[in-house]
C-alpha positions in Angstrom: 52.3 -25.5 3.9 50.5 -22.3 5.1 49.1 -24.3 7.9 52.5 -25.2 9.2 53.4 -21.6 8.9 50.4 -20.6 10.9 51.1 -23.0 13.8 54.7 -21.8 13.8 53.5 -18.0 14.0 50.7 -19.3 17.0 53.6 -21.0 19.0 55.7 -17.9 18.6 53.0 -15.6 19.8 52.2 -18.1 22.7 55.8 -18.1 23.7 55.9 -14.2 23.6 52.7 -14.2 26.0 54.1 -16.7 28.1 57.6 -14.4 28.4 55.6 -11.4 29.2 53.4 -13.1 31.8 56.9 -14.2 33.6 58.2 -10.7 33.5 54.9 -9.5 34.8 54.9 -12.1 37.7 58.5 -11.3 38.5 57.9 -7.3 38.6 55.0 -7.6 40.7 56.8 -10.0 43.1 59.7 -7.6 43.1 57.4 -4.4 43.9 55.8 -6.8 46.6 59.1 -7.4 48.3 59.6 -3.8 48.3 56.6 -2.6 49.5 57.0 -5.4 52.4 60.6 -3.8 53.1 59.1 -0.6 53.3 56.5 -1.7 55.5 58.8 -3.3 57.8 60.9 -0.1 58.0 58.1 2.1 58.7 56.9 -0.3 61.5 60.1 -0.5 62.8 60.5 3.1 63.0 57.1 3.6 64.6 58.0 1.0 67.2 61.3 2.7 67.9 59.8 6.1 68.3 57.2 4.8 70.9 
């Protein structure tokens, strides 16, 4: 019985870790997209000023 509870807790912990990893990847990709957007805006602005 205790082994079953331990396995269940381990699976829940793994699920939580996976959810956090997915959230982290989503946040990083969102930051990357924003940085890319800013980079394009700055680049276009520099080209426009030239």
